Every structure is written in C-alpha cells, then in structure tokens.
N, CA and C atoms of all chains as a GROMACS GRO file, in nm:
protein
  603
    1UNK      N    1  -3.964   0.485  -0.144
    1UNK     CA    2  -3.922   0.571  -0.024
    1UNK      C    3  -4.029   0.577   0.067
    2UNK      N    4  -4.004   0.558   0.196
    2UNK     CA    5  -4.097   0.556   0.303
    2UNK      C    6  -4.160   0.692   0.316
    3UNK      N    7  -4.290   0.700   0.363
    3UNK     CA    8  -4.353   0.837   0.377
    3UNK      C    9  -4.293   0.925   0.492
    4UNK      N   10  -4.283   1.049   0.470
    4UNK     CA   11  -4.224   1.124   0.576
    4UNK      C   12  -4.336   1.146   0.675
    5UNK      N   13  -4.290   1.101   0.805
    5UNK     CA   14  -4.397   1.106   0.909
    5UNK      C   15  -4.445   1.261   0.944
    6UNK      N   16  -4.362   1.349   0.911
    6UNK     CA   17  -4.402   1.494   0.936
    6UNK      C   18  -4.480   1.550   0.828
    7UNK      N   19  -4.474   1.492   0.718
    7UNK     CA   20  -4.565   1.532   0.600
    7UNK      C   21  -4.524   1.674   0.553
    8UNK      N   22  -4.608   1.730   0.490
    8UNK     CA   23  -4.593   1.875   0.427
    8UNK      C   24  -4.544   1.980   0.516
    9UNK      N   25  -4.583   1.954   0.657
    9UNK     CA   26  -4.567   2.058   0.755
    9UNK      C   27  -4.438   2.046   0.829
   10UNK      N   28  -4.348   1.967   0.767
   10UNK     CA   29  -4.219   1.937   0.840
   10UNK      C   30  -4.140   2.060   0.866
   11UNK      N   31  -4.149   2.159   0.769
   11UNK     CA   32  -4.071   2.272   0.765
   11UNK      C   33  -4.106   2.359   0.894
   12UNK      N   34  -4.233   2.344   0.937
   12UNK     CA   35  -4.290   2.413   1.040
   12UNK      C   36  -4.256   2.354   1.185
   13UNK      N   37  -4.230   2.238   1.180
   13UNK     CA   38  -4.197   2.167   1.308
   13UNK      C   39  -4.054   2.146   1.337
   14UNK      N   40  -3.979   2.150   1.222
   14UNK     CA   41  -3.834   2.135   1.247
   14UNK      C   42  -3.760   2.252   1.186
   15UNK      N   43  -3.634   2.260   1.244
   15UNK     CA   44  -3.551   2.363   1.180
   15UNK      C   45  -3.458   2.285   1.074
   16UNK      N   46  -3.419   2.369   0.971
   16UNK     CA   47  -3.337   2.304   0.852
   16UNK      C   48  -3.200   2.351   0.888
   17UNK      N   49  -3.104   2.260   0.856
   17UNK     CA   50  -2.963   2.294   0.880
   17UNK      C   51  -2.894   2.234   0.741
   18UNK      N   52  -2.815   2.325   0.683
   18UNK     CA   53  -2.749   2.281   0.566
   18UNK      C   54  -2.628   2.211   0.589
   19UNK      N   55  -2.601   2.093   0.524
   19UNK     CA   56  -2.497   2.003   0.548
   19UNK      C   57  -2.439   1.964   0.421
   20UNK      N   58  -2.304   1.990   0.418
   20UNK     CA   59  -2.224   1.928   0.298
   20UNK      C   60  -2.196   1.778   0.304
   21UNK      N   61  -2.242   1.721   0.200
   21UNK     CA   62  -2.224   1.568   0.205
   21UNK      C   63  -2.080   1.529   0.156
   22UNK      N   64  -2.040   1.420   0.179
   22UNK     CA   65  -1.902   1.390   0.109
   22UNK      C   66  -1.897   1.398  -0.037
   23UNK      N   67  -2.005   1.380  -0.100
   23UNK     CA   68  -2.004   1.385  -0.248
   23UNK      C   69  -1.998   1.539  -0.299
   24UNK      N   70  -2.008   1.623  -0.207
   24UNK     CA   71  -1.996   1.756  -0.265
   24UNK      C   72  -2.134   1.828  -0.263
   25UNK      N   73  -2.242   1.749  -0.259
   25UNK     CA   74  -2.372   1.820  -0.260
   25UNK      C   75  -2.404   1.886  -0.130
   26UNK      N   76  -2.490   1.978  -0.127
   26UNK     CA   77  -2.556   2.039  -0.005
   26UNK      C   78  -2.687   1.984   0.010
   27UNK      N   79  -2.708   1.926   0.129
   27UNK     CA   80  -2.847   1.887   0.159
   27UNK      C   81  -2.895   1.928   0.286
   28UNK      N   82  -3.022   1.942   0.309
   28UNK     CA   83  -3.080   2.002   0.428
   28UNK      C   84  -3.113   1.881   0.518
   29UNK      N   85  -3.060   1.894   0.644
   29UNK     CA   86  -3.108   1.815   0.734
   29UNK      C   87  -3.204   1.864   0.840
   30UNK      N   88  -3.292   1.795   0.889
   30UNK     CA   89  -3.406   1.841   0.980
   30UNK      C   90  -3.368   1.818   1.109
   31UNK      N   91  -3.371   1.922   1.200
   31UNK     CA   92  -3.338   1.882   1.337
   31UNK      C   93  -3.441   1.955   1.427
   32UNK      N   94  -3.454   1.913   1.542
   32UNK     CA   95  -3.552   1.964   1.639
   32UNK      C   96  -3.521   2.113   1.660
   33UNK      N   97  -3.630   2.186   1.665
   33UNK     CA   98  -3.626   2.324   1.701
   33UNK      C   99  -3.590   2.345   1.839
   34UNK      N  100  -3.526   2.475   1.873
   34UNK     CA  101  -3.482   2.507   2.004
   34UNK      C  102  -3.586   2.583   2.068
   35UNK      N  103  -3.630   2.551   2.171
   35UNK     CA  104  -3.737   2.624   2.249
   35UNK      C  105  -3.698   2.748   2.283
   36UNK      N  106  -3.787   2.858   2.261
   36UNK     CA  107  -3.769   3.000   2.312
   36UNK      C  108  -3.777   3.013   2.465
   37UNK      N  109  -3.718   3.119   2.511
   37UNK     CA  110  -3.720   3.150   2.650
   37UNK      C  111  -3.891   3.215   2.684
   38UNK      N  112  -3.918   3.167   2.812
   38UNK     CA  113  -4.042   3.213   2.854
   38UNK      C  114  -4.043   3.352   2.858
   39UNK      N  115  -4.165   3.425   2.822
   39UNK     CA  116  -4.179   3.585   2.836
   39UNK      C  117  -4.298   3.605   2.914
   40UNK      N  118  -4.287   3.724   2.980
   40UNK     CA  119  -4.402   3.783   3.040
   40UNK      C  120  -4.522   3.804   2.961
   41UNK      N  121  -4.637   3.764   2.996
   41UNK     CA  122  -4.751   3.763   2.907
   41UNK      C  123  -4.800   3.912   2.911
   42UNK      N  124  -4.757   3.996   2.999
   42UNK     CA  125  -4.803   4.136   2.980
   42UNK      C  126  -4.708   4.224   2.928
   43UNK      N  127  -4.573   4.217   2.982
   43UNK     CA  128  -4.480   4.316   2.921
   43UNK      C  129  -4.389   4.252   2.815
   44UNK      N  130  -4.383   4.127   2.799
   44UNK     CA  131  -4.309   4.072   2.693
   44UNK      C  132  -4.169   4.045   2.732
   45UNK      N  133  -4.122   4.090   2.845
   45UNK     CA  134  -3.977   4.073   2.876
   45UNK      C  135  -3.950   3.923   2.924
   46UNK      N  136  -3.830   3.880   2.903
   46UNK     CA  137  -3.802   3.744   2.933
   46UNK      C  138  -3.819   3.714   3.084
   47UNK      N  139  -3.877   3.596   3.119
   47UNK     CA  140  -3.903   3.590   3.252
   47UNK      C  141  -3.776   3.521   3.329
   48UNK      N  142  -3.743   3.580   3.460
   48UNK     CA  143  -3.632   3.523   3.530
   48UNK      C  144  -3.679   3.394   3.603
   49UNK      N  145  -3.580   3.311   3.633
   49UNK     CA  146  -3.623   3.195   3.725
   49UNK      C  147  -3.694   3.095   3.651
   50UNK      N  148  -3.684   3.098   3.517
   50UNK     CA  149  -3.752   2.988   3.436
   50UNK      C  150  -3.641   2.909   3.345
   51UNK      N  151  -3.685   2.798   3.318
   51UNK     CA  152  -3.578   2.718   3.232
   51UNK      C  153  -3.648   2.669   3.100
   52UNK      N  154  -3.562   2.660   3.001
   52UNK     CA  155  -3.608   2.599   2.888
   52UNK      C  156  -3.526   2.478   2.839
   53UNK      N  157  -3.590   2.406   2.755
   53UNK     CA  158  -3.511   2.274   2.699
   53UNK      C  159  -3.604   2.184   2.656
   54UNK      N  160  -3.556   2.093   2.574
   54UNK     CA  161  -3.651   1.974   2.524
   54UNK      C  162  -3.725   1.912   2.630
   55UNK      N  163  -3.842   1.855   2.598
   55UNK     CA  164  -3.926   1.792   2.698
   55UNK      C  165  -3.873   1.697   2.784
   56UNK      N  166  -3.777   1.612   2.721
   56UNK     CA  167  -3.700   1.508   2.787
   56UNK      C  168  -3.640   1.564   2.905
   57UNK      N  169  -3.577   1.684   2.890
   57UNK     CA  170  -3.495   1.752   3.007
   57UNK      C  171  -3.603   1.815   3.112
   58UNK      N  172  -3.703   1.884   3.048
   58UNK     CA  173  -3.792   1.948   3.136
   58UNK      C  174  -3.874   1.853   3.224
   59UNK      N  175  -3.902   1.738   3.176
   59UNK     CA  176  -3.989   1.644   3.255
   59UNK      C  177  -3.917   1.594   3.366
   60UNK      N  178  -3.776   1.599   3.358
   60UNK     CA  179  -3.699   1.551   3.477
   60UNK      C  180  -3.682   1.648   3.592
   61UNK      N  181  -3.713   1.781   3.567
   61UNK     CA  182  -3.687   1.881   3.654
   61UNK      C  183  -3.801   1.882   3.756
   62UNK      N  184  -3.763   1.933   3.873
   62UNK     CA  185  -3.872   1.961   3.977
   62UNK      C  186  -3.957   2.076   3.931
   63UNK      N  187  -4.083   2.077   3.999
   63UNK     CA  188  -4.165   2.196   3.947
   63UNK      C  189  -4.100   2.334   3.990
   64UNK      N  190  -4.047   2.323   4.109
   64UNK     CA  191  -3.980   2.445   4.150
   64UNK      C  192  -3.850   2.490   4.074
   65UNK      N  193  -3.806   2.406   4.000
   65UNK     CA  194  -3.696   2.443   3.907
   65UNK      C  195  -3.727   2.511   3.780
   66UNK      N  196  -3.867   2.494   3.750
   66UNK     CA  197  -3.912   2.543   3.613
   66UNK      C  198  -3.973   2.677   3.624
   67UNK      N  199  -4.020   2.718   3.734
   67UNK     CA  200  -4.079   2.856   3.745
   67UNK      C  201  -4.074   2.911   3.883
   68UNK      N  202  -4.084   3.046   3.902
   68UNK     CA  203  -4.093   3.101   4.039
   68UNK      C  204  -4.211   3.041   4.126
   69UNK      N  205  -4.188   3.023   4.246
   69UNK     CA  206  -4.305   2.964   4.330
   69UNK      C  207  -4.382   3.075   4.376
   70UNK      N  208  -4.466   3.138   4.297
   70UNK     CA  209  -4.542   3.255   4.344
   70UNK      C  210  -4.664   3.244   4.256
   71UNK      N  211  -4.782   3.319   4.284
   71UNK     CA  212  -4.891   3.319   4.197
   71UNK      C  213  -4.841   3.376   4.072
   72UNK      N  214  -4.890   3.320   3.957
   72UNK     CA  215  -4.859   3.369   3.817
   72UNK      C  216  -4.711   3.351   3.782
   73UNK      N  217  -4.643   3.256   3.876
   73UNK     CA  218  -4.504   3.234   3.851
   73UNK      C  219  -4.490   3.162   3.722
   74UNK      N  220  -4.388   3.204   3.624
   74UNK     CA  221  -4.377   3.151   3.492
   74UNK      C  222  -4.479   3.215   3.402
   75UNK      N  223  -4.564   3.299   3.434
   75UNK     CA  224  -4.657   3.366   3.339
   75UNK      C  225  -4.639   3.506   3.346
   76UNK      N  226  -4.632   3.574   3.458
   76UNK     CA  227  -4.599   3.725   3.477
   76UNK      C  228  -4.457   3.743   3.529
   77UNK      N  229  -4.398   3.847   3.495
   77UNK     CA  230  -4.280   3.889   3.562
   77UNK      C  231  -4.310   3.942   3.696
   78UNK      N  232  -4.216   3.968   3.782
   78UNK     CA  233  -4.251   4.003   3.919
   78UNK      C  234  -4.317   4.148   3.916
   79UNK      N  235  -4.257   4.228   3.832
   79UNK     CA  236  -4.308   4.373   3.838
   79UNK      C  237  -4.452   4.366   3.797
   80UNK      N  238  -4.484   4.304   3.685
   80UNK     CA  239  -4.634   4.284   3.645
   80UNK      C  240  -4.731   4.237   3.750
   81UNK      N  241  -4.676   4.140   3.814
   81UNK     CA  242  -4.751   4.075   3.915
   81UNK      C  243  -4.774   4.171   4.031
   82UNK      N  244  -4.678   4.254   4.056
   82UNK     CA  245  -4.695   4.342   4.182
   82UNK      C  246  -4.800   4.457   4.126
   83UNK      N  247  -4.786   4.499   3.998
   83UNK     CA  248  -4.893   4.591   3.946
   83UNK      C  249  -5.023   4.542   3.949
   84UNK      N  250  -5.035   4.411   3.924
   84UNK     CA  251  -5.171   4.355   3.912
   84UNK      C  252  -5.234   4.336   4.064
   85UNK      N  253  -5.141   4.299   4.156
   85UNK     CA  254  -5.183   4.294   4.282
   85UNK      C  255  -5.232   4.413   4.351
   86UNK      N  256  -5.152   4.528   4.332
   86UNK     CA  257  -5.184   4.649   4.379
   86UNK      C  258  -5.312   4.696   4.322
   87UNK      N  259  -5.323   4.676   4.182
   87UNK     CA  260  -5.445   4.714   4.113
   87UNK      C  261  -5.580   4.643   4.176
   88UNK      N  262  -5.560   4.518   4.198
   88UNK     CA  263  -5.660   4.429   4.262
   88UNK      C  264  -5.704   4.497   4.414
   89UNK      N  265  -5.606   4.521   4.479
   89UNK     CA  266  -5.623   4.578   4.624
   89UNK      C  267  -5.710   4.700   4.613
   90UNK      N  268  -5.675   4.794   4.505
   90UNK     CA  269  -5.739   4.911   4.496
   90UNK      C  270  -5.876   4.885   4.438
   91UNK      N  271  -5.881   4.798   4.345
   91UNK     CA  272  -6.013   4.756   4.283
   91UNK      C  273  -6.112   4.717   4.370
   92UNK      N  274  -6.076   4.644   4.478
   92UNK     CA  275  -6.167   4.610   4.588
   92UNK      C  276  -6.212   4.727   4.671
   93UNK      N  277  -6.167   4.838   4.637
   93UNK     CA  278  -6.220   4.968   4.710
   93UNK      C  279  -6.141   4.976   4.830
   94UNK      N  280  -6.015   4.935   4.833
   94UNK     CA  281  -5.931   4.947   4.952
   94UNK      C  282  -5.861   5.083   4.933
   95UNK      N  283  -5.781   5.106   5.035
   95UNK     CA  284  -5.705   5.241   5.051
   95UNK      C  285  -5.602   5.255   4.939
   96UNK      N  286  -5.611   5.377   4.891
   96UNK     CA  287  -5.519   5.414   4.793
   96UNK      C  288  -5.371   5.457   4.835
   97UNK      N  289  -5.370   5.495   4.953
   97UNK     CA  290  -5.226   5.537   5.004
   97UNK      C  291  -5.139   5.402   5.025
   98UNK      N  292  -5.047   5.397   4.960
   98UNK     CA  293  -4.964   5.292   4.969
   98UNK      C  294  -4.822   5.310   4.956
   99UNK      N  295  -4.728   5.246   5.048
   99UNK     CA  296  -4.582   5.262   5.046
   99UNK      C  297  -4.535   5.171   4.932
  100UNK      N  298  -4.622   5.084   4.885
  100UNK     CA  299  -4.570   4.982   4.779
  100UNK      C  300  -4.562   5.048   4.653
  101UNK      N  301  -4.588   5.179   4.643
  101UNK     CA  302  -4.566   5.236   4.516
  101UNK      C  303  -4.670   5.192   4.388
  102UNK      N  304  -4.629   5.252   4.281
  102UNK     CA  305  -4.708   5.215   4.165
  102UNK      C  306  -4.836   5.299   4.152
  103UNK      N  307  -4.852   5.381   4.244
  103UNK     CA  308  -4.982   5.469   4.236
  103UNK      C  309  -4.942   5.610   4.201
  104UNK      N  310  -4.823   5.655   4.238
  104UNK     CA  311  -4.792   5.788   4.238
  104UNK      C  312  -4.786   5.833   4.093
  105UNK      N  313  -4.427   5.682   5.948
  105UNK     CA  314  -4.475   5.559   5.910
  105UNK      C  315  -4.605   5.556   5.827
  106UNK      N  316  -4.685   5.656   5.864
  106UNK     CA  317  -4.822   5.661   5.794
  106UNK      C  318  -4.913   5.549   5.838
  107UNK      N  319  -4.960   5.490   5.739
  107UNK     CA  320  -5.076   5.388   5.774
  107UNK      C  321  -5.024   5.247   5.805
  108UNK      N  322  -4.894   5.220   5.783
  108UNK     CA  323  -4.846   5.090   5.826
  108UNK      C  324  -4.823   5.088   5.986
  109UNK      N  325  -4.908   5.024   6.059
  109UNK     CA  326  -4.909   5.029   6.202
  109UNK      C  327  -4.942   4.903   6.266
  110UNK      N  328  -4.921   4.871   6.386
  110UNK     CA  329  -4.953   4.744   6.444
  110UNK      C  330  -5.114   4.724   6.445
  111UNK      N  331  -5.149   4.611   6.393
  111UNK     CA  332  -5.303   4.580   6.384
  111UNK      C  333  -5.348   4.608   6.236
  112UNK      N  334  -5.271   4.669   6.161
  112UNK     CA  335  -5.323   4.697   6.022
  112UNK      C  336  -5.322   4.577   5.933
  113UNK      N  337  -5.442   4.568   5.864
  113UNK     CA  338  -5.460   4.456   5.765
  113UNK      C  339  -5.389   4.499   5.641
  114UNK      N  340  -5.325   4.421   5.569
  114UNK     CA  341  -5.248   4.444   5.449
  114UNK      C  342  -5.258   4.329   5.345
  115UNK      N  343  -5.235   4.369   5.221
  115UNK     CA  344  -5.224   4.270   5.119
  115UNK      C  345  -5.080   4.258   5.088
  116UNK      N  346  -5.038   4.135   5.069
  116UNK     CA  347  -4.882   4.116   5.022
  116UNK      C  348  -4.903   4.116   4.871
  117UNK      N  349  -4.800   4.194   4.807
  117UNK     CA  350  -4.804   4.213   4.666
  117UNK      C  351  -4.684   4.146   4.584
  118UNK      N  352  -4.591   4.092   4.667
  118UNK     CA  353  -4.475   4.034   4.610
  118UNK      C  354  -4.452   3.898   4.666
  119UNK      N  355  -4.381   3.816   4.601
  119UNK     CA  356  -4.350   3.680   4.638
  119UNK      C  357  -4.462   3.588   4.642
  120UNK      N  358  -4.418   3.466   4.707
  120UNK     CA  359  -4.505   3.352   4.694
  120UNK      C  360  -4.639   3.378   4.772
  121UNK      N  361  -4.637   3.479   4.861
  121UNK     CA  362  -4.770   3.497   4.928
  121UNK      C  363  -4.841   3.628   4.854
  122UNK      N  364  -4.807   3.653   4.740
  122UNK     CA  365  -4.870   3.772   4.671
  122UNK      C  366  -5.022   3.742   4.666
  123UNK      N  367  -5.096   3.863   4.706
  123UNK     CA  368  -5.239   3.858   4.680
  123UNK      C  369  -5.308   3.802   4.824
  124UNK      N  370  -5.230   3.765   4.917
  124UNK     CA  371  -5.290   3.708   5.042
  124UNK      C  372  -5.284   3.824   5.142
  125UNK      N  373  -5.373   3.816   5.248
  125UNK     CA  374  -5.395   3.927   5.327
  125UNK      C  375  -5.316   3.892   5.467
  126UNK      N  376  -5.262   3.984   5.542
  126UNK     CA  377  -5.191   3.962   5.656
  126UNK      C  378  -5.203   4.089   5.754
  127UNK      N  379  -5.161   4.066   5.877
  127UNK     CA  380  -5.179   4.167   5.976
  127UNK      C  381  -5.044   4.203   6.025
  128UNK      N  382  -5.011   4.334   6.042
  128UNK     CA  383  -4.868   4.388   6.101
  128UNK      C  384  -4.881   4.358   6.236
  129UNK      N  385  -4.780   4.293   6.307
  129UNK     CA  386  -4.772   4.277   6.453
  129UNK      C  387  -4.671   4.348   6.519
  130UNK      N  388  -4.559   4.402   6.449
  130UNK     CA  389  -4.449   4.469   6.498
  130UNK      C  390  -4.392   4.551   6.407
  131UNK      N  391  -4.352   4.680   6.438
  131UNK     CA  392  -4.263   4.759   6.350
  131UNK      C  393  -4.121   4.733   6.374
  132UNK      N  394  -4.037   4.687   6.292
  132UNK     CA  395  -3.895   4.660   6.312
  132UNK      C  396  -3.820   4.794   6.290
  133UNK      N  397  -3.825   4.862   6.172
  133UNK     CA  398  -3.761   4.981   6.152
  133UNK      C  399  -3.839   5.054   6.028
  134UNK      N  400  -3.802   5.158   5.977
  134UNK     CA  401  -3.867   5.227   5.877
  134UNK      C  402  -3.895   5.152   5.745
  135UNK      N  403  -3.820   5.049   5.726
  135UNK     CA  404  -3.839   4.965   5.612
  135UNK      C  405  -3.913   4.824   5.632
  136UNK      N  406  -3.883   4.765   5.756
  136UNK     CA  407  -3.937   4.638   5.779
  136UNK      C  408  -4.048   4.634   5.890
  137UNK      N  409  -4.140   4.535   5.884
  137UNK     CA  410  -4.228   4.502   5.985
  137UNK      C  411  -4.242   4.361   6.003
  138UNK      N  412  -4.298   4.322   6.108
  138UNK     CA  413  -4.323   4.178   6.134
  138UNK      C  414  -4.465   4.153   6.094
  139UNK      N  415  -4.495   4.054   6.025
  139UNK     CA  416  -4.646   4.011   5.981
  139UNK      C  417  -4.672   3.879   6.006
  140UNK      N  418  -4.808   3.866   6.023
  140UNK     CA  419  -4.855   3.718   6.028
  140UNK      C  420  -4.990   3.725   5.957
  141UNK      N  421  -5.029   3.595   5.902
  141UNK     CA  422  -5.158   3.592   5.830
  141UNK      C  423  -5.266   3.603   5.924
  142UNK      N  424  -5.287   3.519   6.020
  142UNK     CA  425  -5.186   3.404   6.059
  142UNK      C  426  -5.210   3.298   5.968
  143UNK      N  427  -5.091   3.220   5.969
  143UNK     CA  428  -5.077   3.102   5.873
  143UNK      C  429  -5.206   3.020   5.874
  144UNK      N  430  -5.262   2.977   5.981
  144UNK     CA  431  -5.376   2.901   5.984
  144UNK      C  432  -5.501   2.951   5.920
  145UNK      N  433  -5.495   3.098   5.895
  145UNK     CA  434  -5.609   3.163   5.836
  145UNK      C  435  -5.596   3.193   5.698
  146UNK      N  436  -5.476   3.277   5.652
  146UNK     CA  437  -5.469   3.329   5.519
  146UNK      C  438  -5.348   3.257   5.453
  147UNK      N  439  -5.269   3.165   5.521
  147UNK     CA  440  -5.151   3.108   5.462
  147UNK      C  441  -5.017   3.187   5.480
  148UNK      N  442  -5.035   3.307   5.517
  148UNK     CA  443  -4.912   3.409   5.521
  148UNK      C  444  -4.837   3.366   5.663
  149UNK      N  445  -4.718   3.315   5.659
  149UNK     CA  446  -4.669   3.281   5.783
  149UNK      C  447  -4.595   3.392   5.846
  150UNK      N  448  -4.567   3.378   5.976
  150UNK     CA  449  -4.517   3.487   6.058
  150UNK      C  450  -4.368   3.515   6.015
  151UNK      N  451  -4.347   3.628   5.958
  151UNK     CA  452  -4.224   3.661   5.890
  151UNK      C  453  -4.208   3.820   5.901
  152UNK      N  454  -4.084   3.849   5.876
  152UNK     CA  455  -4.041   3.998   5.850
  152UNK      C  456  -4.069   4.024   5.703
  153UNK      N  457  -4.129   4.148   5.675
  153UNK     CA  458  -4.144   4.186   5.536
  153UNK      C  459  -4.120   4.331   5.524
  154UNK      N  460  -4.072   4.367   5.403
  154UNK     CA  461  -4.042   4.488   5.352
  154UNK      C  462  -4.183   4.568   5.334
  155UNK      N  463  -4.186   4.695   5.386
  155UNK     CA  464  -4.318   4.763   5.375
  155UNK      C  465  -4.366   4.779   5.228
  156UNK      N  466  -4.246   4.773   5.142
  156UNK     CA  467  -4.284   4.813   4.986
  156UNK      C  468  -4.341   4.672   4.940
  157UNK      N  469  -4.370   4.574   5.013
  157UNK     CA  470  -4.431   4.448   4.963
  157UNK      C  471  -4.577   4.448   5.031
  158UNK      N  472  -4.615   4.550   5.083
  158UNK     CA  473  -4.751   4.551   5.147
  158UNK      C  474  -4.839   4.664   5.098
  159UNK      N  475  -4.960   4.640   5.077
  159UNK     CA  476  -5.061   4.739   5.051
  159UNK      C  477  -5.155   4.761   5.175
  160UNK      N  478  -5.153   4.856   5.239
  160UNK     CA  479  -5.248   4.876   5.354
  160UNK      C  480  -5.397   4.868   5.306
  161UNK      N  481  -5.473   4.810   5.404
  161UNK     CA  482  -5.635   4.816   5.371
  161UNK      C  483  -5.685   4.895   5.494
  162UNK      N  484  -5.814   4.955   5.464
  162UNK     CA  485  -5.872   5.039   5.562
  162UNK      C  486  -5.929   4.971   5.690
  163UNK      N  487  -5.873   4.858   5.728
  163UNK     CA  488  -5.910   4.792   5.839
  163UNK      C  489  -5.799   4.768   5.939
  164UNK      N  490  -5.830   4.797   6.054
  164UNK     CA  491  -5.731   4.787   6.157
  164UNK      C  492  -5.793   4.700   6.281
  165UNK      N  493  -5.712   4.617   6.339
  165UNK     CA  494  -5.771   4.531   6.448
  165UNK      C  495  -5.683   4.577   6.572
  166UNK      N  496  -5.742   4.548   6.689
  166UNK     CA  497  -5.702   4.586   6.813
  166UNK      C  498  -5.610   4.472   6.863
  167UNK      N  499  -5.473   4.489   6.839
  167UNK     CA  500  -5.384   4.396   6.898
  167UNK      C  501  -5.264   4.474   6.953
  168UNK      N  502  -5.194   4.414   7.056
  168UNK     CA  503  -5.074   4.462   7.124
  168UNK      C  504  -4.962   4.437   7.033
  169UNK      N  505  -4.852   4.516   7.046
  169UNK     CA  506  -4.735   4.496   6.971
  169UNK      C  507  -4.664   4.351   7.005
  170UNK      N  508  -4.641   4.282   6.891
  170UNK     CA  509  -4.576   4.144   6.912
  170UNK      C  510  -4.673   4.047   6.959
  171UNK      N  511  -4.802   4.069   6.922
  171UNK     CA  512  -4.906   3.974   6.963
  171UNK      C  513  -4.896   3.830   6.884
  172UNK      N  514  -4.920   3.735   6.956
  172UNK     CA  515  -4.903   3.600   6.900
  172UNK      C  516  -5.012   3.558   6.791
  173UNK      N  517  -4.998   3.459   6.703
  173UNK     CA  518  -5.067   3.423   6.614
  173UNK      C  519  -5.206   3.402   6.679
  174UNK      N  520  -5.215   3.343   6.784
  174UNK     CA  521  -5.349   3.305   6.843
  174UNK      C  522  -5.427   3.445   6.886
  175UNK      N  523  -5.355   3.533   6.930
  175UNK     CA  524  -5.416   3.658   6.969
  175UNK      C  525  -5.462   3.737   6.845
  176UNK      N  526  -5.394   3.738   6.744
  176UNK     CA  527  -5.429   3.796   6.612
  176UNK      C  528  -5.552   3.728   6.571
  177UNK      N  529  -5.558   3.596   6.558
  177UNK     CA  530  -5.669   3.513   6.507
  177UNK      C  531  -5.804   3.554   6.595
  178UNK      N  532  -5.780   3.566   6.723
  178UNK     CA  533  -5.890   3.599   6.818
  178UNK      C  534  -5.951   3.734   6.768
  179UNK      N  535  -5.851   3.827   6.768
  179UNK     CA  536  -5.881   3.966   6.721
  179UNK      C  537  -5.965   3.971   6.596
  180UNK      N  538  -5.916   3.896   6.505
  180UNK     CA  539  -5.977   3.898   6.378
  180UNK      C  540  -6.110   3.841   6.373
  181UNK      N  541  -6.143   3.741   6.453
  181UNK     CA  542  -6.276   3.678   6.461
  181UNK      C  543  -6.385   3.777   6.494
  182UNK      N  544  -6.340   3.873   6.580
  182UNK     CA  545  -6.453   3.970   6.610
  182UNK      C  546  -6.470   4.083   6.511
  183UNK      N  547  -6.399   4.080   6.404
  183UNK     CA  548  -6.423   4.185   6.296
  183UNK      C  549  -6.506   4.125   6.182
  184UNK      N  550  -6.564   4.216   6.106
  184UNK     CA  551  -6.662   4.168   5.992
  184UNK      C  552  -6.583   4.116   5.887
  185UNK      N  553  -6.455   4.141   5.882
  185UNK     CA  554  -6.375   4.090   5.761
  185UNK      C  555  -6.346   3.940   5.776
  186UNK      N  556  -6.352   3.888   5.899
  186UNK     CA  557  -6.324   3.753   5.928
  186UNK      C  558  -6.378   3.660   5.813
  187UNK      N  559  -6.510   3.668   5.798
  187UNK     CA  560  -6.568   3.578   5.701
  187UNK      C  561  -6.510   3.586   5.562
  188UNK      N  562  -6.484   3.704   5.518
  188UNK     CA  563  -6.435   3.734   5.383
  188UNK      C  564  -6.283   3.648   5.373
  189UNK      N  565  -6.202   3.671   5.487
  189UNK     CA  566  -6.074   3.618   5.490
  189UNK      C  567  -6.085   3.456   5.463
  190UNK      N  568  -6.172   3.402   5.551
  190UNK     CA  569  -6.194   3.269   5.532
  190UNK      C  570  -6.233   3.213   5.391
  191UNK      N  571  -6.322   3.301   5.329
  191UNK     CA  572  -6.367   3.255   5.202
  191UNK      C  573  -6.257   3.271   5.098
  192UNK      N  574  -6.181   3.378   5.112
  192UNK     CA  575  -6.076   3.399   5.012
  192UNK      C  576  -5.961   3.296   5.018
  193UNK      N  577  -5.933   3.249   5.141
  193UNK     CA  578  -5.838   3.154   5.176
  193UNK      C  579  -5.877   3.037   5.105
  194UNK      N  580  -6.007   2.992   5.122
  194UNK     CA  581  -6.055   2.859   5.073
  194UNK      C  582  -6.038   2.872   4.914
  195UNK      N  583  -6.064   2.982   4.855
  195UNK     CA  584  -6.072   2.985   4.696
  195UNK      C  585  -5.925   2.977   4.656
  196UNK      N  586  -5.825   3.023   4.742
  196UNK     CA  587  -5.693   3.022   4.699
  196UNK      C  588  -5.620   2.884   4.739
  197UNK      N  589  -5.684   2.804   4.826
  197UNK     CA  590  -5.643   2.673   4.848
  197UNK      C  591  -5.515   2.690   4.963
  198UNK      N  592  -5.521   2.809   5.036
  198UNK     CA  593  -5.406   2.823   5.121
  198UNK      C  594  -5.440   2.805   5.275
  199UNK      N  595  -5.357   2.826   5.363
  199UNK     CA  596  -5.390   2.807   5.500
  199UNK      C  597  -5.400   2.667   5.547
  200UNK      N  598  -5.342   2.663   5.674
  200UNK     CA  599  -5.336   2.524   5.729
  200UNK      C  600  -5.428   2.520   5.838
  201UNK      N  601  -5.544   2.469   5.820
  201UNK     CA  602  -5.634   2.463   5.944
  201UNK      C  603  -5.668   2.332   5.994
   0.00000   0.00000   0.00000
C-alpha cells in the first residue's frame, strides 16, 4: 500500500465524510476542508465585502473582489476601523470635539 | 455646525481614504461638506463627504469658500503642519505629486 502523503496529520488537514460502499461497509472519505468566513480581528464579527473559497478560485479573483479597498480592509470591520482612526486622531493630541461620534 | 467650517483641517475616518487628512472647502448642508486633500498632497480627492466621516483637527487655514485645490495647497504651505502632511503622505504611499 502506498504511503499516505498526508501522514498522521491527515485528520487535521482534511474533513472526513462517511460514505456507504456498495458492499455495505461504511468507510471514511477524506475531502478538502471548507474555508471559514473572514472575521474582524478586533470584534470577531464576519467581515463584509470579503469572499472565501478554495485557493484555485481566490487566485483568479481581482484584489478588489477579495476585500474592501480601504486601510485594514479584510482585517478590521468598518466600525472597528472608524474607532481606531478616531482614537488615533485623538491620540495625536487633536481636538476631542467630533461630530464623527464614538467619543460621547 | 460647530467646528466643521471652511478651512478646517480634518482626518477622514471612514472609507478608502480613512486616516488621511483633508481640508473643508465648502459647507453643502448640515450633513455634507466638500473636502479636498488636496489630492496631490494627501491623496484625498476633491469630493463631497459626510461630516460623520470627519474628525476635526485644531488647525484652520485661511481660504475662501469653494477654494480650488491650488489655492488650498498654497494656503497649507504657509502653515507649520505642511511638513507633517508631506511626511505622513510619503509613509502612506499616497498622493500624486
């Protein structure tokens, strides 16, 4: 029997699917894992404007189709980005009065 | 309107220009203003912006309402903050000079 290229870590790399064979046995087939949705690094909410898929699909997409075109796009959600930017503006010693909110 | 007024330097906190500084050139209504980087300096193009996307800074430059990008640039050059704007823009890779 040829050696399994995934070795003993196969279960970590692949997901297992139970399949009934014609002979009546139940065997496990190993399939590719499905990628999870991108989440905000600060609040954990799923990111909008991002796509997920196998690498073969993602590689064909344009950069602008994979994440929002803004600083920290695809890493922080829009709300957390805004909090960060307001915090930075204040941190630089700038005015605290702001109609942008997040300070009250 | 408070501190959002013509000539006020602001930081954009939302969208693709988040974190970049800009100057208010015209008040459109109570929610919207016209801003400009100018683009050649900070990378913020001349556009309408919601005041909720702006955080005002304690710097105000002397420009007339509806001033052109060139006028804004000239007014900025006479302020102490100009050098800082140039430095920041370079570090962010923005601006078309």
